[in-house]
N, C-alpha and C positions, 0 to 999 in steps of 0.2 A: 618525487612522483616517480612510480615505475616505467615501465616500457609500455604496459597495456594500461588504457585509460578506460575508465568506467561510465557508462552512459546509461542511466533510466529515463522513467518519467514524473511527474509530479504527484503521482497517486501515492508513492512511495512515502513522501513528506518526511524525507531524512532531514533532521533539524540541521540548521544552515551551518552549525559549527563543524558539523562531520563532514558535510559536502565540501565547506572549505578545507578541512585539513585534509581529506584523503582524494582533494582535486575531481570531483564527481561533476560530469554534465548533467544537466537536468533538463529533459524537452517538456514545454508545459502543454498541459492537457487545456481545453476549451470551453470555457463558460460562456453559452449565449443567453443573454435575458434580455428579452423584447428585442428592441432594435441596436443594442449593445455588444459586444463580443470582449471577452476578457480573458487573458492567459493566464491560468491556474499559477497561483502563488507570486506572480508578477506583476499583474494588473488589479489583483483583488487578493486578500488575505482572509483568514477564518474570521477573524473579528467583525470586519466591512460588510464579509458575506453573510453571517447571522444576522448582524443588526439589518441589513437590508431585507432578508428572508422574513422576518418575523413581521414586517409590513408590507410584504409585497402582495400586489393582486394578482400579477403576472408571476407564475413558476419560473427558474430558470431551465435550461435544459444543457447537456453536454455535447461534446464532440472531442474526437481522440487528437493526439497530437500529429501535427501536420506532416505529411513526406519533406515538406521543405525545411522544418524547423530538425527531423533530423539528417537532413542532408548536410545544411549549415553547419551542426556539431560536429558530424563526422569528417567533414571537409575540415573544418579548422583545427582538429586534432591528428588527422593524418597528415597535413601539412607542417604538423610539429613534431612528425614521424613516430608518431605513435600507433600502435596498433589498436583497435576498438573494440570493446566488449560493450554490447548493448543487453542490458537485462530489464524487463520492462512488463507491464501489468497482465493479468491472464489474457490469453485470447478469447477465451469466455466470456469476459467482461466487457471489450473493448477491441476496436480495431489498430490498438497502438502497434502491434507487432507488424501489422501489413503496413502503416506506415515507413515502419523502420525499413523492412523487406523493401518498399519500392525507393527508399532513398539509398540503400546499398546496391541495388541493381542499376541505378541510374550512375554511380558512381564508379561500377565496373571494379572495385578494386577487393582483393582476395582478403586482407587483413582486416575485415570488419566481420565479427560473429554476433550473433543474435540469441537470445536464449529467452522465452517463454516463461516468465517464473510459474505460472498457475497459481499466483497470490497477488496481494497487495498491500498497501499501510506498511508497519516497519517489518513486517515478514518480508516483502521484497526488500527493504531498506537494507537488513541485514545478510541478506543475500549479497547484496551491492558493496556494502561495508567490509565484510570479509573478504570479497573477491577481491575488491581494492586493495587490502592489506597483504593479501598474497601478491599481490602485483608490485608492491614496494619490494618485497623480498625476490624479485626478480624472476616470476613465473613468468612460463611462455602464455601467447595467447590461448594454445591449445590446452594448458594447464588449467588456466582461469577458465576457462569455458567449462571445462570439465568437471571442477570445483563447484561452479554455479549449478550445473546441472544437478549435481549430488546432494547441493544444500538445501535447493525448492523442496524437494521431498522430505526434510527435515523442519518444515517449519509448519506453524499454525495460526490460525485465527478466528477467535470467539471474541462473538459480540452482542449484545442487547441493543433491540430498537424501541422506541417509544409506540412507533407506529410501523405498519408493513405497506404503508401508503405511499411514500415516496420510492420503494423498492418496485414497488408493483407499477407505479407509474412509468418507471424507467425502464421496465421491462426486465431487470437485474433480479429477479426473487428466486427464481430456481424452485428449490425442493422445498421454501417457505411458504408457499403458495397455499399448502394444505392449513395454514395459520390463519389465512384472511379471513375477516369477519369474527372474531373472537371478542370478547367482552373489552372495552378499553381500559378496563386494569390488568389486564392478563400481556405480561411484556415478554414477546418472542425471543428466544435465543437462537442464534444462527452460528454458523462455522463456515469458513472456506473449504470445501472438500473436492481435491480433484478440479480446481479452477472454478467451481460453481461456490455459489452459495445455496448453504443445503441446512433445513430445521432442525434443530436438536429437540426442544421442549419449550413450555411456557411455565412463566412464573409470576405470581402476584404481586410481590413487595419488591421494593428497591432492594433491601437488604439480601433478600433470596435473590435476586438477580445477581448481584455481585459477588456474592459468596458461592453461587454455582458457577459463573465464569471461571473463577480462580480454581474451582474442582475441577472443572473441563480441562483448563489448560495443565493442570497438573496430572491429569490422568493423559494427556497426549505428550505429554516431554518424559513421562516413564523415568525418570531419572538419569536422563541424558544427560551427558557433560561435554564440554562447556555449556553454558546457557546464557543466551541473551534474549530478554524480555522487554517488551515494552508495552506501554498503554496506547490505545487510540481514544480520541472522543471528538464528538462534534457539538461543540458549546456546552461540555459537561465536564469542566475540569476538576471540581470536587471530586465527582463519582471516580474520576481517572485517577487521581491522585490516591485516593482511598483503596482502589483496586489493585493499584500497584504497590502501594506499602503492604498489603496484605499478601499479596502473591509472592513478594520478596521476601516477607517474613517466613511463608512456608518452605521457597524454593531456594532463596540465597542466591540469586543470579551472579553470573560472573560479570553481567553488564548490565545496566538499565537504563532505559532512554524514554522520556516523557514526551511523546509525540501526540499532536493532533491529526486530524483526518483533512487533506485538502478540501478547498471548495467543491471542485467537481466529485471527490467522493461523499459530502456532505449532502450535494443534491440530491443523490440516490439513497444513503442512508437516512437522512432527515437529522434535527437537533435533538440531542438528548441522546445520541446513540454512543455507547462506552463499551470499550471490549480490550482485549490481549492479543498481543502477538508475540510470536519466539520464532528463533531458531535455536535448535538443542542438537549438541551430538558433533557440532563442529565448529 
């Protein structure tokens, strides 16, 4: 483990083997379901979440990771002698960054730095993972922060949803609002752009949806190397594996990761969501 410890939040949904390997600390987002409160990825996992969602009469809502959770993580790492770099979900999606800011201010320590990733899912995850690798090589806190800031502009997320209902209800639809009210068999394709969800286009069939997502990611990567590529899905593992296999066949990524989206993200995207995330050129 390097001198700089990496912290993120559960929307990255980095597979546990990578969290363990690179000693990453993860602040849990919060899922609120009626009178119950769950810590994302701790008290509820994706399988349990979608099983319950399919039968629910009351829909869940979400809340950002708390200042207290960041304060506890930061204090623990500082106590072990580490500098701390927290890289979190886009501030245009969530107040998570503000929670980290509050925790840093309360501790009053100069060796905590924060980065607004302007993204989520494994695009955020790859920023964290590659920065953690840099830390292992002995990079300073300033160097790790500079790397993460550069990495975030080399990421991309493209995804398709079965319905815009969930994004609309959660107020995170962004430019995708122009697709509201379209026919049920039209599947919107969206992307994360400058920290927001923006509409790309609409397709009619499953096969066209998957193919178009691969094409969009291929265009976004534009031949840059090295390439870190991940799927993301909300209870759609078969589609996710198919799209990851096709993307890797075309792009021959240096690293591929099969990843789900966390229950908190799934609350806003809805079941059936599938997409790709990448970090390219770093």
